[in-house]
N, C-alpha and C positions, 0 to 999 in steps of 0.2 A: 504494499500499500504506500502511496506517495505521502511524504511527510506533510505536504501542504493540505491534503485531505484529512490526515490524522490530526493536525492542528485545528482544522475547522470542526472536526467531529468533537474534539475535546472542549472546544469553546461552546459548542451547541449543548453538550452534556452539562457543563457547568452553568450555562445560562438557563437551561431548563430546570436544574436543581434550585438555583436561586429563585426563579419564578414560582416554583412549587412551594418553596419555603416561605416566600413572601405571602402567597395566597393562604397557606396554612396559618401563618401568624395573624393575618387579618380575620380569618374565621374564628381563631381562638379569642381574639379581642372582642369580636361581636358576640360570641356565645358566652364566654366567661366574664367579659368586662375587664376594665383596667385593673380591678383588684386582683386578678390572676397574677400580676407582677408585683403587687404591693405587699404581699406577704399575708399572714393570717390576720383576720379581723380581731381587734381587741374588743372583748365584751366587758363592759363596766361591771365592777363587783355588785353583788346584790346587797346593798346596805339596808339598814332598818328603814331609813327614809324612803328609799326607792321601793322597798317592799310595801311599806305603809301607803304610799301614793298609789300603787297598783291596787291594793286591797280596797282602799276607799273608793277608787274609780269603779271597781267591780261592784261594790255595794250600791253606789249611786246609780249605776246603769242596770241594775237587777230589776225585773218586773215588780218585785215586792216593794222596792223603794220608789221606783218611777210612778207606780200607781197612786201611792198616797203618802210617800215618805215626807217627813217634816224636815224642811231645810235647816241645816245647822245642828241636827240632833245626833249626827254620827260622832261617836267618842271612842277613842281607843282605850281599852281596859288593860290589856297586857300585850307584851311582845317578848318572844323567846326564841333564841337561835341555839338549839342544842349542839350544832356543829359549827359554830362561829361563822355564820353568814351564808352557808350554802342553802340551808333550810330555815325558814321563818315560820313560826306559829303565832298568829296574831288574833286577838279577840277584840271585838267591837260591840258596842250597843248602838241602837238607833231607834227612832220612834216613827210610827205610822199613825194616820188618823183613824184606822179601822183595824180590827184583828184579821189575822189570816196571812197567807203568803201568795206570791205571784200576782198576776193580773186578775183582779177580782171584779172586773167590769161585768155588769149585769146581775151580780149577786146582791141579795139583801144583806146589808152589813150594819152592825151596830156601830154607832158613832162613839167609839171609845179610843182614846189615845193609848196605843199599845206599844210597849217597849220590847224590842227584839234583841237577841244576842246572837252574833255571828262569829264563828270560828273559821279562820282561813289559814291554809297551809300553802306556802310558796317554796318551791325548790328551784334554785337558780332564777329567781324572780318570775317563775311561771306558776300561776295559781293551779294547784293540783287538787285542792279540796276547799269547798266553801259551804259550810253548813249553818243554817239559821234555826235557832231554837231547838237544836238536836233533832229536828224532824223534817227539814226542808233543804233540798240540795239546790243552792243558788246557781250552780253551774248548769244543771240540766233542767232546773225549775220544775222539779218533781218531788213528791213525797218520798222520804227515805223509808224503806220497808225494813222490818225486823230490827228495830232499835230498842 
């Protein structure tokens, strides 16, 4: 084979390799985003304040509270982290204008200010359990059976 053709073949192979590498790099950037090159994402620690903010938000947005919760009535009773911040066990009280849990629209309700107690467990700042009055699951908005 002539050296002129050999040089041309090598240049074409290298150019093809560079083009394929460039296209692959662009695909990786589009699919994975620039964070692919930035290293691992730093997740902030689950501090008591962060856990409490998430817990209060969960209570405020639950159907039990949004139905007839009394603004300003959510109070933290206790906060415990048995493993120094990975898990938080938080207890709150809050008041509603009527007894019961969940969205009670259409029900005949007594007009009685009712105090509720909610226990929430967060692991790595993810709410894994939220129980109201030892009988109502705030996550699934259902009665807790067999308690």
